[in-house]
C-alpha positions as CSV (number, residue, x, y, z in Angstrom):
1,M,0.1,0.1,0.0
2,K,1.6,3.2,-1.0
3,Y,-0.3,7.0,-0.7
4,S,1.4,9.7,-1.1
5,V,0.3,13.3,0.8
6,M,1.6,14.9,-1.8
7,E,-0.1,13.4,-5.2
8,D,-3.0,11.5,-3.7
9,P,-5.8,13.9,-2.4
10,V,-5.9,14.1,0.9
11,V,-7.0,17.5,2.0
12,A,-10.6,19.4,0.4
13,V,-10.1,22.8,-1.2
14,R,-12.6,25.3,-2.4
15,Y,-11.0,27.3,-5.6
16,L,-11.9,30.3,-6.1
17,D,-14.0,30.0,-8.8
18,G,-16.2,28.1,-6.4
19,E,-15.1,24.5,-7.6
20,V,-14.5,21.8,-4.6
21,R,-12.0,19.0,-5.3
22,E,-9.8,16.6,-3.3
23,I,-6.4,17.3,-3.8
24,G,-2.5,16.1,-2.6
25,L,0.0,18.6,-0.8
26,R,2.2,19.3,-3.7
27,Q,-1.3,20.9,-5.9
28,A,-2.3,22.6,-3.2
29,L,0.9,24.7,-2.8
30,A,1.4,24.8,-6.5
31,E,-2.6,25.9,-7.2
32,A,-2.7,28.1,-3.8
33,H,-3.0,31.2,-5.6
34,R,-6.5,29.6,-7.4
35,I,-7.2,28.5,-4.2
36,H,-9.9,29.9,-2.1
37,S,-9.2,28.1,1.5
38,I,-9.4,25.0,2.7
39,L,-12.7,22.4,3.7
40,S,-13.5,20.5,6.7
41,D,-15.9,20.3,9.5
42,S,-13.8,20.2,11.5
43,P,-12.1,23.7,12.4
44,L,-9.5,22.0,13.9
45,E,-8.2,19.9,10.8
46,R,-8.4,23.3,8.7
47,F,-5.9,24.9,10.9
48,C,-3.7,21.8,11.2
49,V,-3.5,21.0,7.1
50,L,-2.7,24.9,7.1
51,R,0.2,24.9,9.7
52,L,1.6,21.8,7.7
53,L,1.2,23.9,4.3
54,I,3.2,26.4,6.5
55,A,5.6,24.6,7.9
56,M,6.8,23.0,4.6
57,A,6.7,26.6,2.7
58,M,9.2,27.9,5.3
59,D,11.5,24.7,4.8
60,M,11.1,25.2,0.9
61,H,11.9,28.8,0.9
62,H,13.8,29.4,3.9
63,L,12.9,32.9,4.0
64,T,16.2,35.4,6.2
65,A,13.8,38.4,6.7
66,L,10.4,40.3,6.7
67,K,11.1,41.8,3.3
68,D,11.3,38.8,1.7
69,R,8.1,37.5,2.6
70,R,6.8,40.6,0.9
71,T,8.9,39.6,-2.1
72,L,7.0,36.0,-2.1
73,L,3.6,37.6,-1.6
74,K,4.4,40.2,-4.8
75,A,5.1,37.1,-7.0
76,G,1.5,35.8,-6.6
77,S,2.3,32.1,-6.5
78,F,4.4,29.3,-5.4
79,S,7.2,28.0,-8.1
80,E,6.3,24.6,-9.1
81,K,9.8,24.6,-9.9
82,T,10.7,25.1,-6.6
83,I,7.8,22.7,-5.2
84,D,9.3,20.0,-7.1
85,D,13.2,20.6,-6.2
86,Y,11.5,20.7,-2.6
87,I,10.3,17.4,-3.3
88,S,13.2,15.6,-4.8
89,M,15.6,16.7,-2.4
90,C,13.6,15.7,0.4
91,E,13.5,12.5,-1.3
92,K,16.9,12.1,-2.5
93,D,17.3,9.1,-0.5
94,G,13.9,7.5,-0.9
95,P,10.3,8.5,0.2
96,R,9.2,10.7,2.3
97,F,5.9,11.6,1.5
98,D,4.1,8.1,1.8
99,L,2.1,7.6,4.9
100,F,2.7,3.8,4.6
101,D,6.8,3.5,3.5
102,E,8.4,1.0,5.8
103,Q,11.3,3.2,6.6
104,H,10.3,6.7,6.8
105,P,6.6,6.4,7.1
106,F,5.0,10.5,6.7
107,M,4.5,12.2,10.2
108,Q,4.9,8.9,12.1
109,S,7.6,6.4,13.2
110,A,8.3,3.3,11.1
111,Y,6.8,0.1,13.2
112,Q,9.8,-1.9,15.7
113,E,8.5,-5.0,17.3
114,E,9.8,-4.3,20.3
115,V,8.9,-0.6,20.3
116,D,4.6,-0.4,19.4
117,D,3.3,-4.8,19.9
118,K,2.2,-3.5,23.1
119,A,0.9,-0.2,21.5
120,E,-1.9,-1.1,19.8
121,K,-5.0,0.8,19.6
122,P,-8.3,1.1,17.4
123,V,-7.8,3.8,15.1
124,A,-10.5,5.7,17.0
125,A,-8.0,6.7,19.6
126,L,-6.6,9.1,16.8
127,D,-9.8,11.0,16.4
128,V,-10.6,14.0,18.9
129,T,-14.1,13.5,17.7
130,L,-14.9,9.9,18.3
131,P,-15.6,8.2,21.5
132,S,-12.6,6.5,22.3
133,G,-10.4,5.7,26.4
134,N,-11.3,8.9,28.4
135,N,-12.7,11.0,24.9
136,H,-16.8,10.0,25.1
137,V,-18.3,13.4,25.2
138,F,-19.4,13.6,20.9
139,L,-22.0,11.7,20.4
140,D,-21.4,8.8,18.2
141,H,-21.9,5.1,20.7
142,R,-20.6,2.8,18.4
143,M,-17.7,0.3,19.4
144,A,-14.4,2.1,18.9
145,S,-13.0,-1.3,17.4
146,L,-16.3,-0.3,14.3
147,H,-14.3,2.9,13.2
148,S,-12.3,2.6,10.1
149,M,-10.9,5.8,8.5
150,S,-9.3,6.6,5.1
151,P,-5.9,7.1,4.2
152,A,-6.8,10.8,3.9
153,E,-8.9,11.0,6.9
154,A,-6.2,8.9,8.7
155,F,-3.4,12.1,7.8
156,R,-5.6,14.4,8.7
157,A,-6.1,13.2,12.1
158,L,-2.4,12.2,13.1
159,L,-2.2,15.9,12.6
160,V,-4.9,17.1,14.8
161,T,-3.7,14.7,17.2
162,Q,0.0,15.7,17.7
163,L,-0.9,19.3,17.8
164,F,-4.3,19.2,19.9
165,C,-3.2,16.2,22.0
166,T,-3.6,16.6,25.7
167,A,-1.3,15.4,28.2
168,G,-2.6,11.7,30.4
169,A,-1.8,9.4,33.0
170,Q,1.0,7.5,32.7
171,G,3.2,10.4,31.9
172,Y,1.8,11.3,28.7
173,P,3.1,14.2,27.0
174,S,1.2,17.5,25.5
175,G,1.8,19.5,22.7
176,V,4.8,21.8,22.2
177,N,2.4,24.2,23.9
178,N,1.3,22.0,26.8
179,T,-2.9,22.8,27.0
180,S,-4.1,23.8,23.6
181,P,-4.4,27.2,23.7
182,V,-6.3,29.5,21.1
183,Y,-4.0,29.8,17.7
184,D,-4.6,32.4,15.4
185,W,-3.8,33.3,12.3
186,V,-4.7,36.0,9.1
187,S,-6.2,34.9,5.9
188,G,-5.6,36.4,2.6
189,K,-7.3,36.4,-0.7
190,N,-6.4,32.9,-1.4
191,L,-4.3,29.8,0.2
192,F,-1.2,31.2,-1.2
193,E,-1.3,34.9,0.5
194,T,-2.8,32.8,3.9
195,I,0.2,30.4,3.3
196,V,3.0,33.9,2.7
197,L,1.1,35.9,5.4
198,N,1.9,33.2,7.9
199,M,5.3,31.9,7.2
200,I,7.8,33.2,9.6
201,S,11.6,34.3,8.4
202,E,14.7,33.9,10.1
203,K,15.2,37.6,11.4
204,E,11.8,37.6,12.6
205,Y,11.7,35.1,15.4
206,T,15.4,34.7,16.8
207,A,14.5,33.8,20.4
208,I,14.9,30.3,19.1
209,D,16.7,28.6,16.1
210,Y,15.1,29.0,13.0
211,G,15.5,24.9,12.4
212,Y,16.3,24.5,8.7
213,G,15.3,21.1,7.8
214,D,14.1,20.3,11.4
215,V,11.0,18.6,10.1
216,P,10.0,15.0,10.3
217,W,10.2,14.3,6.6
218,R,13.4,15.7,6.5
219,D,15.3,14.8,9.6
220,G,13.9,11.0,9.7
221,K,14.4,10.7,12.9
222,A,11.7,7.9,14.7
223,V,10.1,9.3,17.9
224,N,10.9,7.6,20.9
225,P,8.3,7.1,23.5
226,K,8.8,9.5,26.4
227,E,11.6,11.2,24.9
228,E,12.6,14.3,27.1
229,V,13.7,17.7,25.0
230,V,14.4,20.9,26.6
231,T,15.5,22.7,23.1
232,V,13.3,23.1,20.1
233,S,13.7,24.8,17.4
234,L,10.7,26.5,15.0
235,L,10.1,24.4,12.1
236,E,10.6,21.3,14.9
237,A,7.7,22.9,17.1
238,F,5.5,23.7,14.1
239,T,5.9,20.4,13.6
240,W,6.1,18.4,16.8
241,Q,5.1,15.2,17.4
242,P,4.1,14.2,20.8
243,R,3.0,10.9,20.3
244,R,4.6,8.1,18.3
245,I,2.0,7.1,15.7
246,H,2.3,4.6,13.5
247,L,-0.7,3.6,10.5
248,V,-1.8,0.1,10.2
249,C,-3.2,-0.5,6.7
250,G,-5.7,-2.9,5.5
251,D,-6.0,-5.0,2.2
252,D,-8.9,-2.8,1.9
253,R,-6.6,0.3,1.9
254,R,-9.1,1.6,5.2
255,I,-7.1,2.0,8.7
256,R,-8.4,0.4,11.9
257,L,-6.2,-0.3,14.0
258,I,-2.7,2.2,14.8
259,H,0.2,1.8,17.2
260,L,-0.1,5.2,19.2
261,Q,1.7,6.0,22.6
262,Q,4.0,8.5,24.5
263,G,6.4,10.8,22.0
264,K,8.2,13.6,22.6
265,N,7.8,15.6,25.6
266,F,8.5,18.9,25.6
267,K,10.1,20.4,28.9
268,G,10.4,24.0,27.6
269,N,13.5,26.5,28.3
270,G,10.8,29.7,28.7
271,A,12.0,30.8,25.3
272,W,9.3,28.9,22.5
273,R,6.4,30.9,21.9
274,D,4.2,29.5,19.3
275,P,4.0,33.0,16.5
276,F,0.3,31.8,16.0
277,V,-0.7,31.9,20.0
278,A,-1.2,35.3,22.1
279,Y,0.3,35.6,25.4
280,R,-1.6,37.0,28.6
281,R,0.9,38.6,31.1
282,T,-0.3,36.9,34.4
283,Q,-0.7,38.2,38.2
284,K,2.8,37.1,38.9
285,G,4.2,39.0,36.0
286,E,5.0,36.0,33.8
287,F,3.5,35.3,30.3
288,A,0.4,32.5,29.9
289,S,-0.5,31.5,26.4
290,V,-4.4,32.4,25.9
291,K,-6.5,28.8,26.4
292,P,-10.0,28.5,25.0
293,Q,-13.1,28.4,27.7
294,S,-15.9,26.6,27.7
295,G,-18.5,29.7,27.4
296,R,-16.2,32.3,26.9
297,A,-16.5,33.6,23.4
298,L,-12.5,33.3,21.3
299,W,-13.7,37.4,20.4
300,R,-13.6,38.6,24.2
301,D,-9.4,38.5,24.2
302,I,-9.4,40.7,21.3
303,G,-7.3,42.8,23.7
304,A,-4.6,40.0,23.7
305,L,-4.6,40.3,19.5
306,I,-3.6,43.7,19.5
307,S,-0.2,46.2,19.8
308,D,1.2,46.5,23.2
309,K,4.0,48.2,23.0
310,N,6.1,47.4,26.2
311,S,4.2,43.9,26.9
312,L,2.6,45.4,29.9
313,H,-0.5,43.2,29.5
314,C,0.3,40.9,26.8
315,I,2.2,39.5,23.5
316,P,0.3,39.4,20.5
317,P,1.0,36.1,18.4
318,L,3.3,37.0,16.0
319,V,1.7,35.9,12.3
320,V,-0.6,38.3,13.3
321,S,0.9,41.6,14.6
322,Q,3.8,41.2,11.7
323,A,0.6,40.5,8.7
324,G,0.5,44.6,8.3
325,K,4.1,45.1,7.8
326,V,3.9,42.2,5.0
327,T,0.9,43.1,2.9
328,G,1.8,47.4,3.5
329,E,-2.0,48.0,3.7
330,D,-4.3,49.9,6.5
331,G,-7.0,48.0,5.8
332,L,-9.2,45.3,7.8
333,L,-7.1,42.0,9.1
334,Q,-9.4,38.6,8.4
335,I,-8.0,37.0,11.8
336,H,-9.1,33.4,12.5
337,Q,-9.3,31.8,15.5
338,V,-9.5,27.7,16.7
339,G,-9.5,26.3,20.1
340,L,-10.0,22.8,21.7
341,V,-11.5,22.7,25.4
342,T,-9.9,20.1,27.1
343,S,-10.3,19.0,30.7
344,N,-8.8,16.3,32.3
345,A,-7.4,15.1,29.4
346,A,-10.7,14.8,27.8
347,Y,-11.8,16.6,24.9
348,I,-14.8,18.8,26.0
349,E,-15.5,21.2,22.9
350,W,-14.1,23.1,19.6
351,M,-14.4,26.8,19.3
352,E,-13.6,29.2,16.7
353,D,-14.0,32.8,15.4
354,E,-13.2,35.0,12.9
355,L,-12.8,39.5,13.5
356,S,-12.3,42.0,11.3
357,V,-9.8,43.9,12.8
358,P,-8.2,47.3,11.4
359,A,-4.1,46.9,10.7
360,F,-2.7,49.7,12.5
361,L,-4.0,48.6,15.7
362,F,-1.0,46.2,15.2
363,D,1.5,49.2,15.2
364,E,2.9,50.3,18.1
365,E,2.7,53.7,16.4
366,Y,-0.3,53.5,17.4
367,D,-0.4,51.8,20.4
368,I,-2.9,54.5,22.1
369,L,-5.8,53.3,20.3
370,A,-4.7,49.5,20.9
371,M,-4.5,50.4,24.4
372,L,-8.4,52.3,24.3
373,L,-9.9,48.9,22.9
374,R,-8.3,47.2,25.6
375,G,-9.7,49.2,27.8
376,D,-13.2,48.8,26.4
377,V,-12.7,45.1,26.5
378,M,-11.8,45.0,30.0
379,A,-14.6,46.9,31.1
380,V,-17.4,44.9,29.5
381,E,-15.7,41.8,31.2
382,T,-15.9,44.0,34.3
383,V,-19.4,44.6,34.0
384,Q,-20.6,41.2,32.7
385,S,-18.7,39.3,35.8
386,G,-21.2,41.9,37.8
387,I,-24.7,41.7,36.3
388,A,-24.0,38.0,36.7
389,R,-22.7,38.5,40.6
390,A,-25.7,40.6,40.8
391,V,-28.4,38.5,39.8
392,Q,-26.9,35.2,41.8
393,E,-26.4,37.0,44.9
394,H,-29.3,39.2,44.8
395,L,-32.5,38.2,42.8
396,S,-33.2,35.0,44.7
397,S,-32.5,32.2,47.5
398,D,-33.3,30.1,44.5
399,T,-29.7,29.4,42.9
400,K,-30.8,26.7,39.8
401,H,-32.8,29.7,38.9
402,T,-30.6,32.8,39.7
403,G,-27.7,30.5,38.2
404,S,-29.4,29.9,34.7
405,L,-30.9,33.7,34.9
406,A,-27.1,34.8,35.6
407,E,-26.3,33.2,32.8
408,E,-29.1,34.6,30.4
409,A,-27.8,38.0,31.3
410,R,-24.3,38.1,31.0
411,M,-24.7,36.1,27.3
412,H,-27.0,39.1,26.6
413,F,-24.9,41.8,27.5
414,L,-21.9,40.2,26.2
415,S,-23.7,39.2,22.7
416,H,-25.2,43.4,22.4
417,M,-21.6,44.9,23.4
418,H,-20.2,42.2,20.6
419,D,-22.1,44.9,18.2
420,V,-20.5,47.4,20.1
421,I,-17.1,46.8,20.1
422,F,-17.0,45.8,16.2
423,G,-20.0,48.2,15.4
424,S,-19.4,51.6,16.3
425,C,-16.1,51.2,18.8
426,I,-14.0,50.1,16.3
427,P,-15.2,52.4,13.5
428,D,-14.4,55.1,15.8
429,L,-10.8,54.1,16.5
430,F,-10.7,54.3,13.1
431,A,-11.5,57.8,12.6
432,M,-9.1,58.6,15.6
433,Q,-6.2,57.5,13.7
434,N,-5.3,61.6,12.8
435,D,-6.6,62.1,16.2
436,M,-4.8,61.0,19.0
437,T,-5.1,63.6,21.2
438,Q,-5.9,63.6,25.0
439,E,-9.6,65.5,24.2
440,A,-10.1,62.3,21.9
441,Q,-9.1,59.7,23.9
442,K,-11.7,61.1,26.5
443,S,-14.6,62.0,24.0
444,H,-14.2,57.9,22.4
445,I,-14.2,56.8,26.5
446,S,-18.0,58.5,26.7
447,K,-19.0,57.3,24.0
448,F,-18.2,53.9,25.0
449,D,-19.1,53.9,28.4
450,D,-23.0,55.6,27.2
451,Q,-22.6,52.5,25.2
452,L,-21.9,50.1,28.1
453,K,-24.6,52.0,30.3
454,K,-27.6,51.5,27.4
455,T,-26.7,47.9,27.3
456,L,-26.4,47.1,31.1
457,L,-30.0,49.1,31.5
458,L,-31.3,46.7,28.3
459,T,-30.1,43.4,30.3
460,F,-32.0,44.0,32.9
461,R,-35.3,45.5,31.2
462,E,-35.0,42.5,28.6
463,I,-34.0,39.5,31.0
464,V,-34.1,40.2,34.7
465,E,-37.3,42.3,34.6
466,N,-38.9,39.9,32.8
467,S,-38.1,37.1,35.2
468,G,-41.0,37.7,37.6
469,S,-43.7,40.7,39.0
470,T,-44.4,39.7,42.4
471,A,-43.8,43.3,44.6
472,K,-41.1,41.0,46.3
473,E,-39.7,39.7,42.8
474,L,-39.5,43.7,41.4
475,A,-37.8,44.7,44.8
476,L,-35.0,42.4,44.4
477,Q,-34.8,43.1,40.9
478,S,-33.9,46.7,41.3
479,K,-31.5,45.9,44.3
480,A,-29.7,43.3,41.9
481,K,-29.6,46.5,39.3
482,G,-28.2,48.9,41.6
483,Y,-25.2,46.5,42.4
484,A,-24.4,46.0,38.8
485,M,-24.9,49.7,38.1
486,A,-22.1,50.1,41.2
487,V,-20.3,48.1,39.5
488,M,-20.4,49.9,36.0
489,N,-19.8,53.3,37.5
490,K,-16.8,52.3,39.3
491,T,-15.8,51.0,35.9
492,I,-16.4,53.8,34.2
493,K,-14.8,56.5,37.1
494,E,-11.8,54.6,37.4
495,R,-11.0,54.8,33.7
496,E,-12.0,58.6,33.3
497,E,-9.4,58.8,36.4
498,A,-6.6,57.0,34.1
499,H,-7.6,59.5,31.3
500,E,-7.2,63.1,33.3
């Protein structure tokens, strides 16, 4: 059985003309300028395939500086000769892109009886959406042994497993970023632009080695179970293998069994920060990656994506902060986000979002405007928390009822404030690019605070004040509103004083 991820279909894409096709990675790269986007029901798969294509493009071009990305972007497409030369270089000593090669199966380790014999598992263990082991939350009630995958499905699943795997019992390591963070990237007008906008050149990331050639299909090294690693290169991290995986293909070209066990265990040295991840300063003064949380929409962490000149609060994702410098344009950046919520090695839910954010908010020259937006979002967070507490603590002694009502009120408030942030707040910042005076800043804060107050009152009117009509209930509603208003007024006052 042979199946080349370069030549055989492994991913579905939509072309700019609307045509949908399943193609190999070589064609995806060669025709990237004609392709609109990668298709999959799973946002995890879409990002993992994109991240792999980015790693291939980085290893193929070995760009030195940001200007090289500008030059590549202006070229408008990847050179087919460059792609074919790269494939030939990688395969000069034998196959490197065959999923089932006996010596170097792509993104896997070759089978060794003494290492893999006791690590046989059903292929369901490779898919985060299928019930297997501790992962039983998705509604598929078939026994794990009944599942099978095509080579293309298994290819995409093993990419997701390597990037989004969780830490487990018996020393199973999690991915290169430990608990899966929120991944952010910028999309262009086509797949080619998307890849180039999210590539990183050597001089853009100097904290660790670039690692030209440190990709599994070139270094050819098998993954040793429980192998502890304390340093990592950029390209090695992009293709990190925290699991030792070997696909077993049946005579019917279906995969039902795999060999799966512990892989590389990254201990970290503090220098590694994923270019696709935002980091927020903790109360201890350290930086921690932004993690997805159930019930918390990803847009609420927009403050960690935008410019923070002195890293007082956050470190934005490098691919996002550099995108505007690559394009040289001052328009909107389309930022995609995906995260996988986990708990105790179980997969809970995936989350995704798409944000349209002005490119200037990632430029340190406009750091004051980024600070205003960050303050707006922080005010939203404080008030939404105050609304929830007000309802839970003052409305009723029935905690089950108030808990449900508090969540409804909180989500109502956040939904409306999302529209305020993206519908009026960001456009107002657009207008301030040529007037960032203290007076203009105060005017922005005042207009935003008015929206904050209107939304809070609307939330109580439409949600809380419809929860009961007796004299006692009305009195409790008034008390809850008073508490929430006090939280909001304190927040507004503190913002105004900070800008005196």
